[in-house]
C-alpha positions as CSV (number, residue, x, y, z in Angstrom):
1,M,0.1,0.1,0.0
2,W,1.3,3.4,-0.9
3,G,1.8,5.9,1.8
4,Y,3.9,8.9,2.8
5,P,7.6,8.4,3.3
6,E,8.9,8.4,6.8
7,Y,9.7,11.8,8.1
8,V,13.5,12.3,8.7
9,P,14.4,15.5,10.7
10,V,16.7,18.1,9.2
11,S,19.2,17.7,11.9
12,E,19.6,14.0,11.2
13,K,19.9,14.6,7.4
14,K,22.6,17.2,8.0
15,E,24.6,14.8,10.2
16,K,24.2,12.1,7.5
17,A,25.5,14.7,4.9
18,R,28.4,15.5,7.2
19,R,29.5,11.9,7.6
20,Q,29.3,11.4,3.9
21,I,31.5,14.4,3.2
22,E,34.1,13.0,5.6
23,K,33.9,9.5,4.0
24,L,34.2,10.9,0.5
25,R,37.1,13.2,1.5
26,K,39.1,10.1,2.6
27,K,38.8,8.8,-0.9
28,D,39.1,12.0,-2.7
29,P,40.5,15.2,-1.0
30,N,39.3,17.2,-3.9
31,I,35.6,16.9,-3.2
32,S,33.9,20.2,-3.2
33,P,30.7,20.6,-1.1
34,V,28.5,23.5,-1.2
35,I,28.7,25.4,2.1
36,I,26.2,28.1,2.7
37,E,26.9,30.7,5.3
38,G,24.1,33.0,6.3
39,N,20.6,33.3,4.8
40,K,21.6,34.1,1.2
41,I,22.6,31.4,-1.2
42,S,24.8,33.8,-3.2
43,N,26.3,37.2,-2.3
44,T,28.4,38.0,-5.4
45,W,27.1,39.5,-8.5
46,W,27.6,36.5,-10.8
47,G,26.1,34.2,-8.2
48,I,23.0,36.3,-7.6
49,A,22.6,37.0,-11.3
50,W,22.7,33.1,-11.9
51,N,19.9,32.3,-9.4
52,K,17.7,35.2,-10.6
53,N,18.1,34.0,-14.1
54,L,16.9,30.5,-13.1
55,E,13.9,32.0,-11.1
56,S,13.0,34.4,-14.0
57,Y,11.8,31.5,-16.2
58,A,8.2,30.5,-15.7
59,D,8.8,26.8,-16.2
60,Y,11.7,26.9,-13.7
61,S,10.3,29.5,-11.2
62,N,7.8,27.1,-9.5
63,R,10.3,24.2,-9.4
64,V,13.7,25.5,-8.4
65,G,12.5,26.4,-5.0
66,R,12.3,22.7,-4.2
67,G,16.0,22.6,-3.9
68,R,16.5,25.9,-1.8
69,S,16.4,24.2,1.6
70,Y,18.5,21.3,0.4
71,V,21.4,23.4,-0.7
72,K,21.1,25.7,2.4
73,N,21.2,22.7,4.7
74,G,24.5,21.5,3.2
75,F,23.0,18.4,1.4
76,V,25.0,19.2,-1.8
77,I,28.0,17.2,-0.7
78,D,30.1,17.5,-3.9
79,L,29.7,19.9,-6.9
80,R,32.2,20.2,-9.6
81,I,32.0,22.7,-12.6
82,K,33.5,21.9,-15.9
83,T,33.1,23.2,-19.4
84,C,29.4,23.1,-20.2
85,E,28.8,20.5,-17.5
86,V,28.3,20.1,-13.8
87,T,28.5,16.9,-11.8
88,A,27.3,16.5,-8.2
89,L,26.3,14.5,-5.3
90,V,23.4,15.3,-3.1
91,Q,22.6,13.5,0.1
92,G,19.0,12.6,0.5
93,T,17.0,10.3,2.7
94,S,18.7,7.3,1.1
95,S,22.0,5.9,2.6
96,R,23.9,6.7,-0.7
97,P,23.9,10.2,-2.1
98,Y,22.2,10.7,-5.5
99,K,24.3,11.5,-8.6
100,I,23.4,14.6,-10.6
101,D,24.8,15.5,-14.1
102,I,23.8,18.8,-15.7
103,K,24.8,19.8,-19.2
104,F,24.7,23.2,-20.7
105,K,24.8,24.3,-24.5
106,P,27.7,26.7,-25.1
107,V,27.0,30.3,-25.9
108,S,26.1,30.5,-29.6
109,K,28.7,32.1,-32.0
110,D,26.2,34.8,-33.0
111,K,25.4,35.7,-29.5
112,W,29.0,35.8,-28.5
113,N,29.9,38.2,-31.4
114,K,27.1,40.5,-30.1
115,I,28.4,40.3,-26.6
116,I,32.0,41.1,-27.6
117,S,30.7,44.1,-29.7
118,K,28.6,45.2,-26.9
119,C,31.5,45.1,-24.3
120,S,33.5,47.6,-26.4
121,N,35.1,50.2,-24.3
122,K,33.0,49.1,-21.2
123,I,35.2,47.0,-19.1
124,D,38.1,48.5,-17.2
125,G,40.0,45.2,-16.1
126,I,39.8,41.6,-14.9
127,E,38.8,42.6,-11.3
128,E,35.9,44.7,-12.5
129,L,34.6,41.9,-14.9
130,V,35.0,39.1,-12.2
131,E,33.4,41.2,-9.4
132,G,30.5,42.3,-11.6
133,K,31.6,46.0,-11.5
134,F,30.6,47.2,-14.9
135,P,28.2,49.8,-16.2
136,K,24.5,49.2,-15.7
137,V,23.7,49.0,-19.5
138,L,26.2,46.0,-19.7
139,E,24.9,44.4,-16.6
140,E,21.3,44.6,-18.1
141,F,22.8,43.1,-21.4
142,F,24.5,40.2,-19.7
143,V,21.3,39.0,-18.0
144,S,19.0,39.6,-21.1
145,H,17.2,36.3,-22.0
146,E,17.6,37.1,-25.7
147,S,21.2,38.1,-25.8
148,G,22.8,37.6,-22.5
149,L,25.3,35.2,-21.1
150,F,23.0,33.1,-18.8
151,P,21.5,29.9,-20.0
152,S,17.7,29.4,-20.7
153,P,15.9,26.2,-19.7
154,K,16.2,25.0,-23.3
155,E,19.9,25.1,-23.1
156,I,20.0,22.9,-19.9
157,T,19.5,19.1,-19.7
158,F,19.7,17.2,-16.4
159,D,19.7,13.7,-15.0
160,C,19.4,12.5,-11.4
161,S,19.8,8.9,-10.0
162,C,16.8,9.4,-7.6
163,P,13.6,7.6,-8.2
164,D,11.6,11.1,-8.4
165,W,9.4,11.0,-11.5
166,A,9.3,14.9,-11.6
167,S,10.9,16.6,-14.4
168,M,13.1,18.5,-12.1
169,C,13.6,16.8,-8.7
170,K,14.7,18.6,-5.6
171,H,18.3,17.3,-5.9
172,V,18.7,18.8,-9.4
173,A,17.2,22.0,-8.1
174,A,19.7,22.1,-5.2
175,V,22.6,21.6,-7.6
176,L,21.3,24.5,-9.8
177,Y,21.4,26.8,-6.8
178,G,24.7,25.3,-5.6
179,I,26.3,26.5,-9.0
180,G,25.4,30.0,-8.0
181,A,27.0,29.5,-4.6
182,K,30.2,28.2,-6.2
183,F,30.4,31.4,-8.1
184,D,30.8,33.2,-4.8
185,E,34.0,31.2,-4.2
186,D,35.3,31.7,-7.8
187,P,33.4,33.8,-10.3
188,T,35.7,32.8,-13.1
189,L,33.8,29.3,-12.9
190,F,30.9,31.0,-14.5
191,F,33.1,31.5,-17.8
192,V,34.3,27.9,-17.5
193,L,30.8,26.6,-17.4
194,R,29.7,28.8,-20.3
195,D,32.8,27.9,-22.4
196,I,33.6,31.7,-22.5
197,D,37.2,33.1,-22.8
198,F,36.7,36.2,-20.6
199,K,40.1,37.4,-21.6
200,V,38.6,37.9,-25.1
201,L,35.9,40.2,-23.7
202,L,38.6,42.1,-21.6
203,K,41.1,42.4,-24.6
204,K,38.5,43.7,-27.1
205,S,37.2,46.2,-24.4
206,L,40.8,47.4,-23.6
207,E,41.8,47.7,-27.2
208,D,38.8,49.8,-28.0
209,K,39.2,52.0,-24.9
210,M,42.9,52.6,-26.0
211,K,41.8,53.5,-29.5
212,S,39.1,56.0,-28.1
213,M,41.7,57.6,-25.9
214,L,44.2,58.2,-28.9
215,L,41.3,59.6,-31.0
216,N,40.2,61.9,-28.1
217,A,43.7,63.1,-27.8
218,D,43.1,64.9,-31.2
219,K,46.6,64.1,-32.4
220,K,48.5,61.0,-33.7
221,S,50.3,59.2,-30.8
222,K,54.0,58.7,-31.1
223,R,53.4,55.2,-29.5
224,I,50.7,52.9,-31.1
225,I,49.9,50.0,-28.8
226,D,49.3,46.9,-31.1
227,D,47.3,43.8,-30.1
228,V,50.5,42.1,-28.7
229,D,51.3,45.0,-26.5
230,V,47.9,45.5,-25.2
231,S,47.7,41.7,-24.3
232,D,51.1,42.0,-22.6
233,L,50.2,45.1,-20.9
234,F,47.2,43.7,-19.1
235,N,48.7,40.2,-18.7
236,L,46.1,38.6,-21.0
237,N,48.3,35.9,-22.5
238,N,48.9,34.0,-19.2
C-alpha cells in the first residue's frame, strides 16, 4: 500500500551529509561541497544573477524552489564545474547520495559576437569583470534572455539517479542553486561553465578603450599599442 515516506528530521539529514563528506574526502580530498553561510545562497554579482536567471523563467520558477532548503542545509556534498557541465552528489534520505549530471549548451557564436561588440570600451579590467563591477547597461545586457550570457531552460539538460518522477527533482534544483553559490567562491567558474574566454572580452574592451583615448587626444600618438602590446600590458596571455 502506498503511503507517505517516513519523516526524517533535518538535523539527522545534516549529520548524514556531514558523515558522507568525511567519508568521500578520505577517498578524494578534492571533493567540493557547497557550504552556505548566512541566509543568502549567493552574495556576489555572478552568483546572484545566476539564481535570478533561473527564477525568471516561468517553467523553472515554480520548481527550483524545491532545492533551496537542500542546498542551504548542506546536502549538496560535492559539486564540480567543468566546461558546459556540472556533476554533483546530493545527500537525500537514502543511505547513498544521488548522482546528478547537468549539461549546458555553449553560448552561440552569433550571441558571442554580439556580446563582444557590446563590451567595447566598457570593461576596465579583470577585477571589475570578475566582481561584476561594470556599467548598468552592460549588466542589463548580460542578464537579457535574448542576448545575455546566462542559459535558458532549453539550453539545460539534467539527470538524477533518484527515483523521483518529476521533470526537475529537488536534488537537481539544489545543484542549480549550488552552482550560483560556487560562483561566490570563484566567479571565473561562470566563464568555465559557459565555455567563454573572458580574456577575449577584456582584451576587446581594452583595445577599443585605448583607440578611443588616442582619438580623443586629437593628435597622432607617437606610440601605437598593437594587439600584442595590449595583451602583454594587461597580462592577457597568461
